N, C-alpha and C positions, 0 to 999 in steps of 0.2 A: 558413558558410565554416569548414571544419574545419582541423586542423593542430596544431602544437605550439608551445610557447614554449621556447626554450633560455635558461636564466638562469644567469649566473655570479654567484654570491652573495658575501656578505661585504663588499660595498662600502658605504662611508658615502655617504648621499645628502644633497642640500642644495637648498633652493629653495622655490618656491611651487607649490601644486597647487590647482586649483579643482574642487570636486565637480560632477558632472553633475546634471541635473534628476532628481527622484526617480522611479524606475521604478514603484514601487507607487502613487504618486499619478497618474502618467500613465495607467495602465490604467483608473482610475476616471474621471478627467476626460474622457478621450477618448470613453468610452461615453456620457457626459452630453450630447454634442453632438447626439445623436438626439432630445433632448427638445424641440427648438425648430426652426422652419423658418427662423430668422434666423441670421446669421453669428456664429460663435464663434471668436475668435482666441486661440490658446494659445502662450505662449512658454516658453523653457527646457525644451523637450521633449528628452529624451536620445535620441541617435541609436544605438539598440540594437535588436537583433533582435526581441525580444518586442513592443516598442512599434511598430516599423516594420511588423510583421505586422498589428497591430491597425489601424493607419492604412490598410494595404492592404485589409483586410477592410471597413472603412468605405467605401473607394472602390468596391469591388466591389458594395457594398450600394446604391450610387447617391448617396452623400454627395459633394458637390463639395469636393474637397480642393485647396487651393493653398498652395504653399510660399513664404513671404515672405522667408525667410532661414534661416540655421543654427538649427535648433531652434524655428522660428517658423512656425506653420501656421494657416491659416483653414479652417474647416469650415462647410458649409451643408447641412443635411439637409432640403431642401424638396421633393425628389422621390425618395423611397426606393423601391428595386426589391425588392418582397417576394418575387418569384419566386426570387431568389438565395438567400434564407434556407432555402428548401425544396430547394435543389439539392444534388447530390452534391459540387459544388465547396466549398460552405460546410461540408459534413460534414467534408471533409478540412482546410480552413483553420481552422475553429473548434476541431476536436479537437486541433490541435497547439498550442493556446494557451489555458492555463487562464484567463487574464484575460478571455477573450471571454465568460465566464459573466456578467459584469456588463452585457452587452448585454440581458439578459433583462428587467430592471426597466424601462429606458427603452422597449424595444420594446412591452412589455405596456401601459405607461402611455399611449403615444402611438398605438399601432396596434391595441391590443386582442388581440394574439396575439404569441407569441414561441416560437422553436425553438432547440434547442441540442444539438449532438452531445456525447457523453461526453468531457469535457475531458482534456487531457494535462498537461504541465508537469513540475515537479520530482518526483523520486522521494524524498520525505522522509516517507514514511509516509502513512497514510490521511488525506486531507483531505476531510472530508465536505461535501457540498453541501446537506445537509438543511435547514440554516438558511435558505438562499436560498429554497428552494421552500416551506417552511412559512410563511415570512413573506409571500410573494406569494399563497399560497393563502388566508391569513387576510384579505388585502385583497380577496378575492373571485375569485381566478383558479381555473380548473379545471386540474389537473395530470395529464399523461399521460406514461407512459414506455413506449416501444416497445423491448422487450428485443432483439428480432431485429435491428432497425436501429440499436440503441444511440442512441436519439434521444429527447430530452425535448421536450414541448410544453406551453405554457401558453396558455389563452384566457380572456378576460374581456369580458363585455358592458360592465360598468362596475366600477371599483374603488371601494370604500368604506372610508373611514378607520376604524381601530379601535386598541385598545390591544394591543400585541404585546410579549410578554416573550420575549426570545431565550434559548435554552438555552446558547448560547455566544456570547461577544462577537466574532463573526467580522467582520473588517474588510470583506471583499468582500460578505458577507451583509448587513451593515448598509447598505453603499453601495447594493446592489441594491434593498433595501426603501425606502430614502430616495428613490431615483430613481423608483420606482413611486408612492410616496405623495405626491410633490409635485403630481401631476396627479390624484390621487384625490379623490372627493367627501368633504368633511368633515375631521375631525381624526384624525390618526394619532399615537399615542405609541409610541415604541420604547424599551423599558427593557432594561438590560444591553446597550445599544448600544456598539459599539466607539467609542473617542474619539481615535484616532491623529491627529496633525497633518494627515496626508494626507486623512483623512476630514473634518476641520474645513475644510480647503481646498475640498473638494467642496461642503460645505454653504454656505460663504461665496460660492462661485461661483454656486450655484443661487439663493441669495438675491439676488445682483446680477442674475440673469436674471428675477427676479420671484417666486421661491418664498418661502414664509413658514415658515422653520425657526427654532425657538428652542431653547435649551439646548445650543448648540454647544460642544463641549469637555467636556461632561458625559456620563454614561451614560444620561441620560433626554432623548430628543429629542422635541420636539413639532412636528408638521408640519401646518399648515392648508393643505389642497389649494387650488390655484388653477386657473383655466380654461386658461391657456396661459403659456408662458415665452418670453422674448425673448433676443436675442443678448447677448454680453458679451465682455470681454477678461480673460484669466487668465494670471498668471505662476506657474509651478510652483516649489515649494520645492526646495532642494538635497537630494541623497540622503543621509540620515543614516547609512546603512550604509557608504557610501563614506567619509564623514567619520570614522566610527569606525575604518574600515580604515586610513586614513592615519595616525591617531594610533598605532595598533598598529604600523604599518610603521616610523614614526619611532623608536619605542622599541626594536623588534627590531634595527634596523640602526644604532642609536646616532646617529641623524641629526637635524639641525636642519631642521625643516620647518614652513612656514606654510601652513595650510589656509584658503583665501580664502572670504569670503562664505558663512558657514555657517548663518545665521539662528539665532543662539544661543538665542533665546527658544523655539525649537521642538525643542531637543535633549533636553529632559527630563533623565533621570538618566545619560545617556551620558557626559558629561565626568567626572562624579564616580565612575562605575564604573571608568573607566580610572585615575583618581587613586587608587582603592583598591588598584590593582596597583602603586602607587608611581610612576606615570608623571606627571612634571610637565607641566602644560600651562597656558597662560594666555590670557585673553581680551584681544585687542587690537582694539578696535572691533568689527567683526563677523567677525574672523578668529580662528582658534585658532593660537597659536604654541607649538610643541613644541621645547624646547631639546635639544641633543645631551646624552645622559646615559649615563655608563659603566655604571650599574646602576640597577635600580628594585626597591624592596623592598616586598613585599606587606604590607599592613596586616593585623593580626589584629583580630578583634572585641574589644570592650572587656574581655570576660571571658577573653581569651586563646585562645579557640577559633579553629579554622581558618576563613579567609574562604571563604564560599560565594557564588558568583555564579549566579543563576538567572534565567530569563526569566519574563515575566508580561505579560498584556495591558497596553497603554498605560494609565497613565503608568509602568508597570514597564519593565524592560529588554527591548529587542526581541530575539526569538529569532534574528533574522538576524545579530546580532553575537556570539552565543555562540561560534561557531567561531573568530572573531578573538580573543576573550578567551582561548580555549583555547591558541591558537598563541602569543600574547604571553606567557602564563603559563609556557611552556616555558623561557623565558630570564629569568624573574623571580628574585628572591632570596626564597625562601619557598615555601609549599605552598598550593594552592587547590583547592576542589572546584567543578567546573562541573556544574550541574544543569539539564539540558534538559527542561523539563516539558511543553512544548507540542507537540513533534513526536517521533516515535519512532525515526527512523533518521538523525538529523542528526549523531550522534557517530561514525558508522561510518567516518569518514576518519581516526580517531586511529591506526589501525595504520600509515598512511603516515608519520605523525609519529614513531611508535616506530621505524620503519625508518630514519628520519633521525637517531635517537639521542635523541629526547625521552624523558623519564621520566614515563610516564603509566600509571595503572592504570584500565582501563575496568571500572567496577564492574558496570554493567548497561547496557541501551540508552539510559538516560537520564542516567547520572552517570559522570563521569570525574574522578579525582584527578590533579592535575598537580604534580609535584615540580620546582620551578624549578631550572635549571642555572646561573643567575646569570652567564651569558655565559662561564663557565669552560670549558664544552665546547660549542662551537657545533654547530648541527645540521649534518649531512652532506648534500651534494647527492645526489640520486637521481632515478630516473624515477618520475613520479607520473601518476595519471589523475584528472581532476576529476570527482567524482560528482554534484555539483549546483552551482548558481550560487555560493552563499555559501561552501561548502567550497572551491570553486575559488579564490576570492579569498584565503581563509585559507592555502591551500597555496602560493599565489603569494608571500605575505608570508614564509612559512617558507623558501621557496627563495631569496628575495632576501637573507635573513639567513644562509643556510647557507654552509659552506665548500665550494668546488668547484662543479661544474656540475650543474644539475638540468634535466630535461626534463619539462614538464607536457603531457600528451596530453589529447585530448577537450576542447580549449579552446573549442569552440563553446558549451559550458556557461558559460564566463566571458564570452564575447562576448554571450550572451543578456542579461547584466545590466550590463555595463560598457563604456562607449564608449571606443574607441581606447586601451585601458588600457596597451598596450605603448608607444605614442607618448608618452603623458602621463608614464609612469614614466621613460622615457629622458630626458625634459626635466629631471628632477631628478637624473640621474646613474646610473640603474639600467642594468645590462648585461643587457638582455632583447631577444631577437629572435624574430620569428615565422618558423617553419620550414615 
């Protein structure tokens, strides 16, 4: 559903906002339902385009899908239709959703074969899939790529556990290999494994289903293969990118906002990274309370040098929030260097912020220096196009803080990642409408 948002900015907001379930967790967890013929019930699933597409793909695949309530679904993969996987329909469905790559591990583990069209998704630079395929090949799969059809296939008579050293701590790559290894023969060890909370959630869920995974939360996972897995129930974590976005939104609009049910224990360095920008926030039970602040002053390093915020694999700062940090820094008091190490075109939306009056020097595709305006010169409303999901949300926050009216186009990019964002923002006083 395409269209635009019209936003009249510069309004103070007030109230409570509840983060949706985590998109990146949902994509992993949903693929795991293929690993058992028993019922798996999942709650707190976000109602967003990418996740709904994957649920549709599972349905087309022959998985029995029943909706129990808002964000609450049961899945049973007891009669999967393999013909669909080789059909032109799947080529189109799968290619439009990058998350569908995590169907490979479960398909291979349970059915001995897996197919995948070349995936789509965000335009944020090359995201290689080599990690996925290398790991699955090491477990004993044979890999084929049909260039003419742009189709990957993997086959395996049996998967055998082994020691795998990943060359990059890819979250989806780690998830794929775990889902294959839980049903492999013998012991698999994955070193340099990703250890994001969402991946920990996947491991805990698989263990409840009967898998034997240890080392959860570390970068060395040990998986002892089992014969079969059973059903379970699983509740997804709240989306940490949304939580960070609302902290930034409160600071930019000088608003008092309470972010509900955030699972503090799983937020890692996120709260403290925003505190380094001078934003006050406090823990109240499992909520984050952000008071209204007229200004926020960037902390310098102890030796007086300029604050740098950079992304890193978990438990470092998530790359998905760097665009938010960048926007929030435009109205801070002080200067900050944002260093985007993990993706190469995530900073390409800064020209939009410069058009709005932000003081930003783009040093190269990975680094931007932001000179904060300390709310003395608010950003100006303008017409914007959302380039990817995360930048879309960052531009939304910029527009809500700006003077005058902004139009954000290409909002299906925002809808891909955020559920009813306009409705939820209006509930705390934002002047935003879907055009």
